[in-house]
C-alpha positions as CSV (number, residue, x, y, z in Angstrom):
1,X,0.0,0.0,0.0
2,X,1.4,3.4,-1.0
3,X,1.2,5.6,2.1
4,X,1.1,8.8,-0.1
5,X,-2.3,7.6,-1.5
6,X,-4.0,6.7,1.7
7,X,-7.3,8.6,2.2
8,X,-7.5,8.6,6.0
9,X,-11.1,9.8,5.9
10,X,-12.3,6.6,4.1
11,X,-9.7,4.0,4.9
12,X,-7.6,2.9,7.8
13,X,-3.9,3.8,8.2
14,X,-1.4,1.2,7.0
15,X,-0.4,0.4,10.6
16,X,-3.3,0.0,13.0
17,X,-2.4,1.3,16.4
18,X,-5.9,1.4,17.8
19,X,-6.1,5.2,17.5
20,X,-8.1,5.6,14.3
21,X,-10.4,8.2,15.8
22,X,-7.5,10.4,16.9
23,X,-5.9,9.9,13.5
24,X,-9.0,11.1,11.7
25,X,-9.1,14.2,13.9
26,X,-5.4,14.9,13.2
27,X,-5.9,14.4,9.5
28,X,-8.8,16.9,9.6
29,X,-6.6,19.5,11.2
30,X,-3.6,18.7,8.9
31,X,-5.9,19.3,5.9
32,X,-6.5,22.9,7.0
33,X,-3.3,24.3,5.5
34,X,-4.4,27.9,6.0
35,X,-4.0,27.6,9.7
36,X,-0.5,26.2,9.4
37,X,0.4,28.8,6.7
38,X,-0.6,31.6,9.2
39,X,1.8,30.2,11.8
40,X,4.6,29.8,9.2
41,X,4.1,33.4,8.1
42,X,4.4,34.7,11.7
43,X,7.6,32.8,12.3
44,X,8.9,33.9,8.9
45,X,8.5,37.5,10.1
46,X,10.5,36.8,13.2
47,X,13.2,34.9,11.3
48,X,15.4,38.0,11.4
49,X,17.3,39.2,14.5
50,X,16.5,42.8,13.9
51,X,12.7,42.2,13.7
52,X,12.8,40.2,16.9
53,X,14.6,43.0,18.6
54,X,12.2,45.5,17.1
55,X,9.2,43.5,18.0
56,X,10.4,43.0,21.6
57,X,11.1,46.8,22.0
58,X,7.6,47.6,20.8
59,X,6.1,45.1,23.3
60,X,7.3,47.5,26.0
61,X,6.8,50.9,24.6
62,X,5.3,52.9,21.8
63,X,7.9,54.8,19.7
64,X,8.4,56.7,16.5
65,X,10.9,55.6,13.8
66,X,13.5,58.2,14.8
67,X,13.6,56.9,18.4
68,X,13.5,53.3,17.3
69,X,16.4,54.0,15.0
70,X,18.4,55.5,17.9
71,X,17.6,52.6,20.2
72,X,18.6,50.0,17.6
73,X,21.5,52.0,16.2
74,X,20.0,51.7,12.7
75,X,19.0,54.1,9.9
76,X,15.4,55.2,9.7
77,X,14.9,53.7,6.3
78,X,16.1,50.3,7.6
79,X,13.8,50.5,10.6
80,X,10.9,51.5,8.4
81,X,11.5,48.5,6.2
82,X,11.3,46.1,9.2
83,X,8.3,48.0,10.6
84,X,6.5,47.5,7.4
85,X,7.0,43.8,7.4
86,X,5.9,43.4,11.1
87,X,2.9,45.6,10.5
88,X,1.8,43.6,7.4
89,X,1.9,40.4,9.5
90,X,-0.3,42.0,12.2
91,X,2.3,41.8,14.9
92,X,2.5,45.6,15.4
93,X,0.2,48.5,14.8
94,X,0.7,52.2,14.3
95,X,-1.1,55.5,15.0
96,X,-0.5,58.9,13.6
97,X,-0.2,62.0,15.7
98,X,0.2,65.0,13.4
99,X,3.2,64.2,11.2
100,X,4.6,61.6,13.6
101,X,3.7,57.9,13.4
102,X,4.0,55.8,16.6
103,X,4.4,52.0,16.6
104,X,3.6,49.4,19.3
105,X,3.0,45.7,19.5
106,X,-0.5,44.7,18.5
107,X,-2.8,43.7,21.3
108,X,-3.5,40.2,19.9
109,X,-3.2,36.6,21.2
110,X,-0.3,36.0,18.7
111,X,1.6,39.1,19.7
112,X,1.4,38.3,23.5
113,X,2.4,34.7,22.9
114,X,5.4,35.7,20.8
115,X,6.5,38.3,23.3
116,X,6.3,35.7,26.1
117,X,8.1,33.1,24.0
118,X,11.0,35.5,23.1
119,X,11.5,36.3,26.8
120,X,11.4,32.7,27.9
121,X,13.8,31.6,25.1
122,X,16.5,34.2,25.9
123,X,15.7,34.3,29.6
124,X,15.0,38.0,29.7
125,X,12.3,39.8,31.6
126,X,10.2,42.8,30.9
127,X,11.8,46.1,32.0
128,X,8.6,47.3,33.7
């Protein structure tokens, strides 16, 4: 039996381990590739050290590009590039006050989870 051609919804797995019901539930979730694509996209955004640092910074304060540039010792255009990527992924949000745009981490489940994960992985705590 070719494992690649097994239709788990209508047939049993090649090796019966008495967990067919669990396997059907797992297969149903695996078929929903959009959910997994969302997770991959979020991790792709954080696949860059600068974006991780930038995201972590914005979890703790709201800042403009000029101040972020100074804090990260980067040019404003470089910071803007990374902000655009993080914003398009929904991890950060912005607000305009006059000519100035301020950025902060989005108040979402994903953003809070990533913030916590970053701090646990590198064993760092929030400054406030």
